[in-house]
Each structure stands twice: as C-alpha cells, then as structure tokens.
C-alpha positions as CSV (number, residue, x, y, z in Angstrom):
1,M,76.0,38.3,104.1
2,P,75.8,38.8,108.1
3,A,80.0,38.3,107.7
4,K,80.1,40.8,105.0
5,G,77.8,43.5,106.4
6,T,79.9,43.6,109.7
7,S,83.4,44.0,107.8
8,V,81.6,46.8,105.9
9,L,80.4,48.4,109.2
10,R,83.4,47.4,110.8
11,E,85.6,49.5,108.1
12,I,83.0,52.5,108.0
13,N,83.8,52.7,112.3
14,Q,87.6,52.9,111.3
15,K,87.6,55.1,108.9
16,N,85.1,57.5,111.2
17,I,87.4,57.1,114.0
18,L,90.6,57.7,111.9
19,D,88.7,60.9,110.9
20,Y,87.8,62.2,114.4
21,I,91.2,61.6,115.9
22,R,92.8,63.7,112.5
23,A,90.5,66.6,113.5
24,H,90.6,66.4,117.3
25,E,94.1,64.9,118.2
26,P,95.4,64.2,121.1
27,C,91.8,62.8,122.0
28,S,91.0,60.0,124.4
29,R,88.5,56.6,123.7
30,K,86.1,58.1,125.8
31,E,85.6,61.6,123.8
32,I,85.7,59.1,120.5
33,A,83.2,56.9,121.5
34,H,81.0,60.2,123.0
35,A,81.0,62.4,119.7
36,L,80.5,59.5,117.3
37,N,77.5,57.7,119.2
38,V,79.2,54.7,119.2
39,S,80.1,52.0,121.7
40,K,83.3,52.1,124.0
41,N,84.0,48.7,123.2
42,T,83.4,49.4,119.4
43,V,85.8,51.9,119.4
44,S,88.5,50.3,122.0
45,L,88.5,47.2,119.3
46,V,89.0,49.5,116.3
47,V,91.9,51.4,118.5
48,E,93.1,48.2,119.4
49,Q,93.4,47.2,115.6
50,L,94.9,50.6,114.8
51,L,97.2,50.6,117.3
52,N,98.7,47.0,116.2
53,Q,99.1,48.7,112.5
54,N,101.3,51.4,113.8
55,M,98.3,54.0,112.5
56,I,97.7,55.4,115.8
57,A,100.1,56.0,118.6
58,E,99.1,56.8,122.1
59,S,100.4,60.3,123.2
60,G,100.0,60.6,126.9
61,I,97.7,60.9,129.9
62,K,94.9,63.6,130.2
63,E,94.0,63.8,134.1
64,P,90.1,64.0,135.2
65,V,89.0,67.2,136.2
66,G,87.0,65.7,139.2
67,A,87.1,61.7,140.2
68,G,88.0,58.8,137.5
69,R,90.1,57.5,135.9
70,P,93.1,59.5,133.6
71,R,92.6,58.9,129.8
72,V,95.1,58.0,127.3
73,L,95.0,60.1,124.3
74,L,95.5,59.1,120.7
75,Q,97.0,60.6,117.8
76,L,97.9,59.8,114.3
77,R,101.1,58.4,113.2
78,P,102.1,60.6,110.9
79,D,104.5,58.3,109.0
80,A,102.4,55.7,108.9
81,L,101.4,56.4,105.2
82,Q,101.8,58.9,102.8
83,T,100.2,60.3,99.4
84,I,100.7,62.1,96.5
85,G,98.6,64.7,94.6
86,L,98.9,66.1,90.7
87,M,97.5,69.0,89.3
88,V,97.8,68.7,85.4
89,Q,97.7,71.8,83.2
90,R,99.0,72.7,79.7
91,D,102.8,73.7,80.4
92,N,103.2,72.3,83.8
93,I,102.3,69.6,86.6
94,S,102.4,70.9,90.4
95,Y,102.5,67.6,92.8
96,I,102.5,67.5,96.5
97,V,102.9,64.9,99.1
98,L,101.3,64.7,102.3
99,D,102.0,62.5,105.4
100,F,99.3,60.9,107.4
101,Q,98.4,64.0,109.1
102,L,98.3,65.6,105.9
103,N,101.6,67.6,106.8
104,E,103.2,68.7,103.4
105,L,106.4,66.5,102.6
106,E,107.4,67.7,99.2
107,E,105.7,70.1,96.8
108,G,107.2,71.6,93.3
109,S,106.3,71.5,89.5
110,V,107.6,69.6,86.0
111,A,107.7,71.4,83.1
112,I,105.9,69.9,80.5
113,D,108.5,70.1,77.3
114,R,109.5,67.7,74.7
115,H,107.0,64.7,75.8
116,S,103.5,64.7,75.8
117,I,101.4,65.9,78.6
118,L,100.2,61.9,79.5
119,D,103.6,61.0,78.9
120,E,105.3,63.4,81.9
121,V,102.0,62.2,84.1
122,I,103.2,58.7,84.0
123,N,106.9,59.8,84.2
124,L,106.1,61.7,87.3
125,S,103.8,59.7,89.0
126,K,106.6,56.4,88.5
127,N,109.0,58.9,90.2
128,L,107.0,60.0,93.2
129,T,106.0,56.5,94.2
130,C,109.7,55.4,93.6
131,R,110.6,58.0,96.1
132,F,107.3,57.8,98.4
133,P,107.1,54.0,98.9
134,K,104.3,54.4,101.9
135,A,101.8,56.1,99.6
136,K,98.7,54.9,99.6
137,G,97.6,56.2,96.4
138,I,98.1,58.9,94.3
139,G,95.1,61.6,92.9
140,I,95.3,63.3,90.0
141,A,93.1,66.8,89.3
142,I,92.0,67.4,85.6
143,P,91.0,70.5,84.2
144,G,87.8,69.0,82.3
145,I,84.7,67.0,82.5
146,V,86.0,64.0,84.6
147,D,83.9,60.7,85.2
148,Q,85.4,60.3,88.9
149,T,83.9,56.8,89.5
150,R,85.9,55.4,86.2
151,G,88.9,58.0,86.3
152,Y,87.8,59.1,82.6
153,V,88.7,62.4,81.1
154,Y,85.4,63.2,78.6
155,Q,87.0,65.9,77.2
156,S,89.9,69.2,78.2
157,A,90.1,71.8,76.5
158,N,92.8,73.0,78.1
159,L,94.8,70.0,77.6
160,N,93.4,69.0,74.3
161,W,92.0,65.7,75.6
162,R,88.6,63.9,74.8
163,N,88.0,60.3,75.7
164,V,91.5,59.5,77.9
165,E,90.9,56.7,80.0
166,V,93.8,58.3,82.9
167,K,93.2,55.8,85.8
168,Q,93.4,52.6,83.4
169,I,96.9,53.8,82.2
170,L,98.3,54.9,85.4
171,S,97.2,51.9,87.4
172,S,99.4,49.5,84.5
173,V,102.6,51.8,85.3
174,V,102.1,51.9,89.2
175,T,101.5,49.7,91.6
176,V,99.4,52.3,93.7
177,P,95.8,53.4,93.5
178,V,94.9,56.2,91.2
179,E,92.4,58.4,91.1
180,V,91.1,61.4,89.0
181,Y,89.0,64.5,89.7
182,N,88.1,67.2,88.2
183,N,90.4,70.1,89.2
184,V,87.8,72.6,90.7
185,K,85.3,69.8,92.3
186,I,88.2,68.5,94.3
187,A,89.7,72.3,95.5
188,A,85.9,72.7,96.4
189,A,85.7,69.3,98.0
190,R,88.4,69.5,100.2
191,G,89.9,72.8,100.4
192,A,87.0,74.8,100.5
193,E,86.0,72.8,103.9
194,T,86.6,76.2,105.8
195,V,83.4,77.5,104.3
196,L,81.4,74.3,105.7
197,Q,82.5,74.7,108.9
198,K,80.5,77.6,109.1
199,P,76.6,76.8,109.8
200,K,75.4,76.5,106.3
201,S,74.2,74.0,103.7
202,S,75.3,74.7,100.4
203,F,77.9,77.2,98.4
204,F,79.1,77.5,95.0
205,Y,82.8,77.2,94.1
206,I,84.1,79.3,91.6
207,R,87.4,79.2,89.9
208,I,88.9,81.3,87.7
209,S,92.4,80.8,86.2
210,E,93.5,79.5,82.7
211,G,89.9,78.3,82.2
212,I,86.8,78.9,84.4
213,G,85.4,76.0,86.7
214,G,82.1,75.8,89.3
215,A,81.4,73.4,91.7
216,Y,78.1,73.2,93.7
217,V,78.6,71.5,97.2
218,A,75.4,70.7,98.9
219,D,75.3,68.7,102.3
220,H,79.1,68.8,102.2
221,H,78.8,66.3,99.0
222,V,79.7,68.0,95.5
223,M,77.2,67.6,93.0
224,N,78.7,65.7,89.8
225,G,75.3,65.7,87.9
226,N,74.5,62.8,85.4
227,S,76.8,63.6,82.9
228,W,79.6,65.0,84.8
229,T,79.2,68.5,84.3
230,A,77.1,70.1,87.1
231,G,79.1,73.2,88.3
232,E,80.2,74.3,84.3
233,I,80.1,77.7,84.7
234,G,82.7,78.7,82.6
235,H,80.5,77.5,79.2
236,L,77.5,79.8,80.2
237,S,76.8,82.0,77.6
238,V,77.0,86.0,78.9
239,A,77.5,87.7,75.2
240,S,75.1,87.3,72.3
241,Q,77.9,88.7,70.6
242,G,80.6,87.4,72.2
243,P,83.8,85.4,70.6
244,I,83.4,81.7,69.3
245,C,84.5,79.5,72.7
246,K,86.5,75.9,71.8
247,C,83.3,74.3,73.0
248,G,81.5,75.8,70.1
249,Q,79.5,78.1,71.8
250,Q,79.4,81.9,71.3
251,G,80.1,84.1,74.0
252,C,81.0,81.5,77.0
253,L,82.2,83.7,80.2
254,E,85.5,81.5,79.9
255,K,86.6,82.7,76.4
256,I,86.1,86.2,77.8
257,I,87.1,86.4,81.2
258,S,89.7,83.6,81.8
259,M,93.2,84.4,82.3
260,G,93.6,82.8,78.6
261,A,91.5,85.7,77.4
262,F,93.3,88.4,79.8
263,R,96.7,87.1,78.5
264,E,95.2,87.7,75.0
265,F,94.2,91.0,75.7
266,L,97.5,92.0,76.9
267,Q,99.4,90.8,74.2
268,S,96.7,93.6,71.9
269,L,98.0,95.9,74.3
270,T,101.8,95.0,73.3
271,Y,102.8,93.1,76.8
272,R,103.8,89.6,76.5
273,P,103.4,87.7,79.7
274,S,104.2,84.0,79.0
275,N,102.4,82.6,81.8
276,N,100.4,83.7,84.7
277,E,103.2,84.0,87.6
278,D,104.7,86.3,85.4
279,L,101.5,88.9,85.7
280,D,101.3,91.6,88.8
281,I,97.8,92.2,87.9
282,A,97.5,94.9,90.6
283,K,100.4,96.6,89.3
284,L,99.6,96.8,85.5
285,A,95.9,98.0,86.0
286,Q,97.2,100.9,88.6
287,Q,99.7,101.7,85.3
288,D,97.0,101.1,82.4
289,H,94.1,102.5,82.7
290,R,92.9,100.2,79.8
291,V,93.8,96.6,81.7
292,H,92.1,98.6,84.9
293,R,88.9,99.0,82.6
294,K,89.0,95.8,81.3
295,I,89.0,93.7,84.5
296,G,85.8,95.9,85.5
297,E,84.6,95.0,82.7
298,Y,85.1,90.9,83.3
299,G,83.2,91.5,86.8
300,E,80.3,92.8,84.6
301,Y,80.3,89.8,82.4
302,L,81.2,87.4,86.0
303,G,77.8,89.2,87.3
304,R,76.0,87.7,84.5
305,A,76.8,84.6,85.2
306,L,76.1,84.2,88.8
307,V,72.3,85.2,88.3
308,Q,72.1,81.9,86.7
309,V,73.7,80.3,89.6
310,I,71.4,82.1,91.8
311,H,68.4,81.7,90.0
312,L,68.9,78.0,89.3
313,L,70.5,76.8,92.4
314,N,69.9,79.2,95.0
315,P,73.2,78.4,97.2
316,Q,73.5,80.1,100.7
317,E,77.3,81.7,99.6
318,I,79.0,81.6,96.2
319,M,82.8,82.0,96.6
320,I,85.0,83.4,93.8
321,E,88.6,82.6,93.6
322,A,90.2,84.6,91.0
323,P,93.4,86.3,90.2
324,Y,91.3,89.7,89.8
325,N,90.0,89.8,93.1
326,Q,92.9,92.0,94.2
327,I,91.2,94.8,91.8
328,H,88.0,96.7,93.6
329,E,86.2,97.7,90.6
330,F,86.4,93.9,89.3
331,Q,84.5,92.8,92.8
332,E,82.2,96.1,92.7
333,K,81.4,95.1,88.9
334,T,80.5,91.5,90.0
335,I,78.0,92.5,92.2
336,S,76.4,95.3,90.5
337,S,75.9,93.4,87.6
338,A,74.6,90.1,89.4
339,K,72.0,92.5,91.6
340,Q,70.8,94.3,88.8
341,R,69.9,91.3,87.0
342,T,68.6,88.8,90.1
343,L,65.4,88.8,92.1
344,S,66.0,90.7,94.9
345,D,64.9,88.3,97.4
346,A,67.0,85.9,96.3
347,F,70.0,88.7,95.8
348,V,70.0,89.7,99.5
349,Q,70.0,86.2,100.7
350,T,73.2,85.2,98.7
351,K,76.7,85.8,100.6
352,I,78.9,86.9,97.7
353,V,82.8,85.9,98.6
354,F,86.1,87.3,96.7
355,S,88.8,84.7,98.1
356,K,91.8,85.6,99.6
357,E,93.0,81.8,99.7
358,F,94.2,79.6,97.1
359,Y,92.6,76.2,97.2
360,S,94.8,73.7,95.8
361,P,93.6,70.6,93.5
362,A,96.9,69.2,94.0
363,K,96.3,69.3,97.5
364,G,92.8,68.3,97.6
365,A,93.2,65.6,95.3
366,A,96.4,63.8,98.2
367,A,93.9,64.6,100.3
368,S,91.0,62.4,99.2
369,I,93.1,59.4,98.7
370,L,93.3,59.5,102.7
371,L,90.3,60.5,103.6
372,N,88.2,58.7,101.3
373,A,90.1,55.4,101.8
C-alpha cells in the first residue's frame, strides 16, 4: 500500500508541475515549488524525470534581481506529445490536432456521405492516429447524453444514436486511449476557462447550434448529474402548446429555437439553406422583418428557460453562445423575458453574457486528453 500511495502522489505531482509549466512557461524550479507549495527536492526529482523523458526542456537563465544564483528556466517541449479531438455532427466530423503546448497542428472536417456516422468516426480516427504517431489519445465530443466514465452514448437525437459503446468500439481499432464527452460539457470545461479566471465559483454555459445544450460548472467542475443529464436545458418545456420534440415532450426549447428549427422556419419562407455555414443571420434579419421578429421571439423563449436555471442553480453567470447573439433584439428579449419571470434579487445578482467567442468542443476534447492524463 505505501508503494502504491507514493506512486499516486508522484503522478499527481508530475501532473500539477506540467500544468503549472504549461500555464507559466518559462518558469524556474523555485517558482514551481513556491506556487504549488511543494518541497524543492520534490520539484527537482520530478523535473529531472521530465527532462529525461524529453517532456520539458531547459530554455535559458533568469538572472536574480539582487543577490542569489541565476535560475534555470523550464518550458514544455511542443513536440513531446500530440492529441486529437473530434466533434461529431450529423453531416460532418470536425477534427483538430494539438501539440504538447496545445498549439494547433492541423484542423479540418470530413463530410459524412456514403458511410454511417460511426464508420466515418472509425475511419477518421485510424487515419489521424497513423499520421500523428505521437498522439497521446483521441477525445470525441458527441451531442447527446454521454456517460463519460464508460465512453457510452445513451442517446443522441441529432445522430440518431441510442446505447452506442463508442469508446469500446474505437478502442478495438486504434492503439491509443479513447475518451468520449458530451460536446457542450467539454466545451464548457475547456474552452470556457476564461470565465473561471475571474473570481466566481459558478456559471451556466448554453450553446445553441443544431441542438441546444447546457453545462453547469461549479468550483471548476462540470456537474454531470446522476444520469449524465445535468444541464440539459434544451429539453426544458417553454411553450405548453408548442410542437412535439424528438424526446416526446411538448414545447422543448430545442424544438423551438435551435438552428434546426430556424432552418425549418426559413424554408417556410421559401429560403433554402442547407447548413449553418450558408446562413448570414444578420443580413437575413436586416432584409426580412419576419426573420427579425422570429429571432426576437427566440429570445423570449430562451428567457423563460433561464428563469429555471437561475431559480434552481443560482449561478453567478450565465454565458450564452448562439448564432443569434449578433441580433440586438434577441439579447434584449432574452433579458426582459427572464427579468419579468425571475425573483428580483436572484435576477440582479446573475450576470447574463452573450459570448462573441466560439468554444470548440473538438479542441476541448483534444485538450482534455493531455490535461487530464
């Protein structure tokens, strides 16, 4: 038992030291020891091991301000390892490859034509691991209910999947570790880290795309829930007489304001958009008052959903990533709708932010392979 405990502690120290170097490089052994509250001897032993493994390198000398010896600076070796991330969607799979410093090496997408979605995931995974032999593993982001510990997809309405052993299937055809994540939760955990650099303990992240997903992050941890459905804001009912959703409920937020719903609305106006990339939403809203009015209605429905988030979870911040954010009326209606229905003290103390950034699930999945190793 003591030997096992020592081994675990050494692994924890190594991970913490690597994380610190990644965030603060170049830095010295003394800085690491002070920041992590670890003995200088422990840091020296771990650093020596990492140097021998070619994971880090000495990158220069930092001269002391006053008396004292110069400090040797350390930084990661970007070519030490690589990591692969995939984001699986109904009509394409986007991918990204990062180096050990989380710099982008390659990014692209593969259209899903003749093969099944799962076959395309398998083929792309095999191709990328062959081309990037230093890959530490593959992280796969899936829209749906995902058991991250098993890599098991219980349900994905967008992909028409139910009870798919993604991790088990892929692990049988590639030689690197495979991890499977919910796309919105992994984007919140990794891509939205800028939110948590501020002094706050919780935020709720909403992503509106082909579907609608949410993630509740508290004390730097994504809450998954007992059945891995925590944060599923897309299936809150916001219209008692609304349309029937794929999940079987009536008036789900996702059925009413997702990009899929928006394209259906445009088709009813004789527009024929094939995918999200074809849509210049700001231009459409400017040219057609019906589009402008509909997007304003979307804000009204989103505001109704936010009431439940605020009352039940009481996050310090709600961050909304949506293609409609560029429309002022969408933001205005979301705020006014939520304010009208929320307890005043709770509303005032909840910051609602309409993000201008896109937090990539593929990049989040790739980064997690290295950062959680």
